[in-house]
N, C-alpha and C positions, 0 to 999 in steps of 0.2 A: 425438101424434106426437113422437118424440124429436128431439134436435138434428140427428142424422145424417140422419134422414128429411126434416126441414125443409130442411136444406142441399141434399139431392138434389132436392127439389121446386123450390126456388128456382133451382138450377142448370139444371134442365130448362126452367123458365119462361123463363130468359134464352136458352137454346138455341132454344126456339120463337120468341122474338122475333127472334133472329138469322137463322133459316132458314125461317120460315113463308112469306115472300113468294117465296123461291127454289123451294121445294117446290111451292107453289101454281102458280107459273108453269110449272114442268117438267111437272106433272100436266096442266095445260091444253094445253100444246104437244104432249106425247106422246100424249094421248088424242084430241086434236082437239076437245075439248069447249068450248063457249062458254057453257053453262049454269053460272053461278057457284055455285049450290047444289050441283050434282053435283061440280064441281071441289073445292069446299070439303069435301064429304063424303069424297072419296077422300083429300084432304090430311090430314084429321083421322084417318082410318084409318092412314095412314102414321105419324103422330105417336104414335098409340096403340101401334103395334108398336115404334116407337123407344123409347117409355117402357118397354115390356116387356123390351127389350134394352138398357136404359140402362147397365148395368154394362159391356157390351161397347162400346157407343157411346162412353162417356167414357174408355175405355182405348184407343180408336183414335187413331192418329197423324193420320189423315185422315178426320175425321167426314163430309165430303161424299161420299166414296166409300162409306161405310157407309150413308148415307141413300139413295143411289142403289140400293144392293143391296136395301134394304128396300122401296123405292118400286117397282121394276120388277115384282115379282109382282103388286102392286096394279094397275098399269097393264094388264098382260096379262090378269089376271082380269077387269077391267072390259071390255076389248075382246072377250074370249071371251064373256062374259055378254051383251053387246050386239051379238053377231054382226058384229064389225068385223074379220073375219079378214084382209081386204086390208091394213088399217092395221097389224095385228099382224105380218104378213109383211114389210111395208115396214120397220117398226122393227127386226125381227130382222136384216134385211139391212144396216142402217146403224149399229146400236149395237155398241159394242166390248166385248161380253161374250159368253162362251161360250153358244151357243144352248140348251144343256142347262139352263141357269139358268131359261129361260123356260118350261120344261115343267112346272114345279112347279104343281100345280093347286089344292091346298087352301089356304084362307086361313091355316091353321096354318103352312104352309110359309113364308108371308110373315112370320110372327111369329118364326120361328126360322131365321135365315139359315144357310146352309151355311158351313163353314169354307173359307178360300181354297184349301185342297188339294182340296176337292170340286168347285170351279168349273172 
């Protein structure tokens, strides 16, 4: 690994330290899960996608908004896979994001967020 890659990894590790608890808590609340392993698995998936989008993430003025944008498809994919349509509809009604954003169905869409113009 060169110095630039090492710096990126170290920066992302600090980012994880800073945001892991918040993402974990949001995943737990939004999904309604109490199973710590399931919440952690979804949280790790969110961070994997954040790493894949780290160039965009670190250029964001508001990283929490970008985290949220990456996290929501994971939440809705989980709810759909576990037949929690009532909870999904409840979230769609209270979250302040265009409902079209929730319709992304593939896990690859979670890894590649749309631009703000598409939301």
